[in-house]
C-alpha positions, 0 to 999 in steps of 0.5 A: 874152479872152487867157489870162495867160501860163503859164495853158495848162499842162496836167495833163500838164505836172505829170505830167512833173515828178513820179513821183507818181501824179497825174491817173490818170483813172478808169473808172466808179468805179475806176482805169483798168486801166493805172493799176491794173496799174502800181500793182500792179507798183510795189507788187511791186517795193517788196516785192521790194526789202525782201526782196532778198538782201544780198550782203555779200562782193560789196559788200566786194570792190567797196569794196576796189577803191576802196582802202578797208579794209572790215570786215563785221559783223552786227546781232542780227537773225538773219534777214530775218523777225527784222529786220522784226519786231524793229527793235530787233535791227537797232540793236545788233551781235551779239557776234561783231561787237562783239568784232571791232570792239573789237579794232581801232582807227581810224587815229590821224588818222582821225575818220570811220567810214562804215557801209553797211547793207542797211536796208529796201532792199538793192536800193538799197545794191547799186545806189548805195552804191559809186557814191556813195562814188566821188563822196564820197571825192574831196570828203572828200580835198579837205577833208582828211577821212580815212576811218578805217574803212568797215564793211558791216553786215547787218541794219542799222538807222540806229542801228547806226552809233551802236554801231559809231562808239562802238566805233571811237572815231569823232568822226563816223559816216555811215550809208549805208542802204537807205530804206523803198521807195516805190511810185515809188522802191524803190531809194532810198538815205539817208545819216545823219550823227551827231557823237560817235556812242554808243548812245542817240542819237536822230534829233534828233541826226542829219542826213539826206540822203535820196532818193538814186537815179537819179530823185532826188538825184544822186550828185554832189549827195548827195556835196556835201551829205554832205561839207559836213555832215561838214565843218561838223559836225566843225568845230562838233562837232554834228549834228542839229537844231542843224546846218542844211544851208546847203550851197547847191549850187544844186539848188533853182535848177536845179529852178526854171529847169526849170519856168519 
C-alpha cells in the first residue's frame, strides 16, 4: 500500500526546521555524548551572554555615526551582581541620570524616544541594536515619525524606559534590550513599545517584538513590525493588550511555503 504524500518525512526534517532540541537520541538511559557536550556549550554561552561587558561608549559612538543625538544613562543597579539580584534597581534611573535627562527636552516635533539597554544579554545589544536601527530609521522617516531622543542605558530593565520617556515628555517609548538568553539563542534582542510612558506602567501596557537575531526575526521584519506598532500606537494613542499586531508582513506565509 502506498504511503500518502508527505508521510515519508523524517524526524530529520523536523530538526532542520527548528534549533530546539528534538530527537537527540540516547545512550542507555542517558544522552549521547555529542548531545550532552552541545548542551553544556550552549549553557555556557547563555551564562557568558548574561555576564558580558556592556561597552556603552562604543555603542554611543556607533549610534552617533547614524546621525543620532545619543545620551548615556545608568540605572540604580551599581553593578552586574546588583542588577541580577535586584530587578527593581534596574527599573529606575540613578540620580545623576535623572538630573541629566531633566535638564534636556525633546525636540519640539519629536514624539518618540528610543532606549537601548543592556538587559539580560549585552551580547545581543552589541550584535544587533545598531543594525536594527539602520533598518528602522528609514521606515520611521517614511512615516514622518521623528526620533526625539536616543538614550543608551546601563543596567536596564524594560521598565526603565517608562521613567526615561516620562522625563523627556515623550508620547511613545521604544526599548531595545537584550532578552534572557536561551540555550539556542544567547543573543536575542527584544523591542518593547509603550505609549504615554510613565512610572508604574505594566507589561499589559506594552507591545513586544521579540526573538530578533540572525536565526530568528530578521532586522527588516522586526523593523517593519516596530514601525507599524509605533505608527498605529501613536495614531490610536495606546499600546499593549488593546493594540494587536496586524502588520501582516507575510512572515507566516513564507514559513508555510518553506515547509510545504
